[in-house]
C-alpha positions as a Markdown table, in Angstrom:
| # | Residue | x | y | z |
|---|---|---|---|---|
| 1 | Met | 0.0 | 0.0 | 0.0 |
| 2 | Lys | 1.7 | 3.2 | -1.2 |
| 3 | Leu | 0.9 | 6.8 | -0.5 |
| 4 | Thr | 2.3 | 9.7 | -2.4 |
| 5 | Ile | 1.6 | 13.1 | -0.8 |
| 6 | Tyr | 1.5 | 15.9 | -3.3 |
| 7 | Leu | 1.8 | 19.3 | -1.6 |
| 8 | Lys | 0.2 | 21.5 | -4.2 |
| 9 | Ile | 0.9 | 25.2 | -4.0 |
| 10 | Gly | 1.4 | 28.0 | -6.5 |
| 11 | Gln | 4.9 | 29.3 | -7.1 |
| 12 | Asp | 4.1 | 32.8 | -5.7 |
| 13 | Lys | 2.7 | 31.4 | -2.5 |
| 14 | Ala | 5.5 | 28.9 | -2.1 |
| 15 | Phe | 8.1 | 31.7 | -2.6 |
| 16 | Ile | 6.4 | 33.7 | 0.2 |
| 17 | Arg | 6.1 | 30.6 | 2.5 |
| 18 | Lys | 9.8 | 29.7 | 2.1 |
| 19 | Gly | 10.8 | 33.3 | 2.7 |
| 20 | Gly | 12.4 | 33.9 | -0.7 |
| 21 | Ala | 14.2 | 32.0 | -3.4 |
| 22 | Asp | 16.9 | 29.4 | -2.9 |
| 23 | Lys | 19.7 | 31.2 | -4.8 |
| 24 | Asp | 21.9 | 28.1 | -5.0 |
| 25 | Asp | 19.2 | 25.6 | -5.9 |
| 26 | Ala | 19.2 | 24.7 | -9.6 |
| 27 | Ile | 15.7 | 23.4 | -9.5 |
| 28 | Glu | 14.3 | 26.5 | -7.9 |
| 29 | Gln | 16.1 | 28.6 | -10.5 |
| 30 | Ser | 14.7 | 26.6 | -13.5 |
| 31 | Gly | 12.0 | 29.1 | -14.4 |
| 32 | Asp | 8.3 | 29.3 | -14.6 |
| 33 | Glu | 7.8 | 27.0 | -17.6 |
| 34 | Phe | 9.8 | 24.2 | -15.9 |
| 35 | His | 7.7 | 24.5 | -12.7 |
| 36 | Glu | 4.5 | 24.5 | -14.7 |
| 37 | Arg | 5.4 | 21.3 | -16.5 |
| 38 | Ile | 6.2 | 19.6 | -13.2 |
| 39 | Arg | 2.8 | 20.8 | -11.8 |
| 40 | Val | 0.9 | 19.5 | -14.8 |
| 41 | Gly | 2.8 | 16.2 | -14.5 |
| 42 | Phe | 1.9 | 15.7 | -10.8 |
| 43 | Asp | -1.7 | 16.8 | -11.5 |
| 44 | Thr | -2.0 | 14.1 | -14.2 |
| 45 | Leu | -0.4 | 11.4 | -12.0 |
| 46 | Ala | -2.7 | 12.3 | -9.1 |
| 47 | Lys | -5.8 | 12.2 | -11.3 |
| 48 | Glu | -4.8 | 8.9 | -12.8 |
| 49 | Asn | -3.9 | 7.3 | -9.4 |
| 50 | Pro | -6.4 | 8.7 | -6.8 |
| 51 | Glu | -6.0 | 5.7 | -4.6 |
| 52 | Arg | -2.3 | 6.4 | -4.3 |
| 53 | Phe | -2.1 | 10.2 | -4.2 |
| 54 | Leu | -3.2 | 12.6 | -1.5 |
| 55 | Val | -3.3 | 16.1 | -2.9 |
| 56 | Val | -3.0 | 18.7 | -0.2 |
| 57 | Asp | -3.6 | 22.3 | -0.8 |
| 58 | Ser | -0.4 | 23.5 | 0.9 |
| 59 | Ser | -1.4 | 27.1 | 0.7 |
| 60 | Leu | -3.6 | 26.4 | 3.7 |
| 61 | Pro | -2.3 | 27.1 | 7.2 |
| 62 | Ile | 0.6 | 24.7 | 8.1 |
| 63 | Ala | -1.5 | 23.1 | 10.9 |
| 64 | Glu | -4.2 | 22.2 | 8.5 |
| 65 | Val | -1.7 | 20.7 | 6.0 |
| 66 | Phe | -0.2 | 18.7 | 8.8 |
| 67 | Gly | -3.6 | 17.5 | 10.0 |
| 68 | Gln | -4.6 | 16.3 | 6.5 |
| 69 | Ile | -1.3 | 14.4 | 6.2 |
| 70 | Val | -1.6 | 12.8 | 9.6 |
| 71 | Ala | -5.3 | 11.8 | 8.8 |
| 72 | Ala | -4.2 | 10.2 | 5.5 |
| 73 | Phe | -1.5 | 8.1 | 7.3 |
| 74 | Glu | -3.9 | 7.0 | 10.0 |
| 75 | Lys | -6.4 | 6.0 | 7.3 |
| 76 | Lys | -3.8 | 4.0 | 5.4 |
| 77 | Phe | -2.5 | 2.2 | 8.5 |
| 78 | Glu | -6.1 | 1.5 | 9.5 |
| 79 | Gln | -6.8 | -0.1 | 6.1 |
| 80 | Lys | -3.6 | -2.1 | 6.2 |
| 81 | Asn | -4.3 | -3.6 | 9.7 |
| 82 | Lys | -7.8 | -4.8 | 8.7 |
């Protein structure tokens, strides 16, 4: 039983949440088109594999994001132990 957690957030909000850009990170400096292709790819994977992916709106408050992740883990472990 696999679980992939997709923390979905727009670039602008991610930038603000992180407190700015990671100057030395090649991926972070790859540009908007690159990040859009990655987002579309993950959206497609999540849509095609809903039993595996938990899509979390990570623009929500951190406590809510954490709560959704914990709940998903609890549900997966509960199913596994049945």
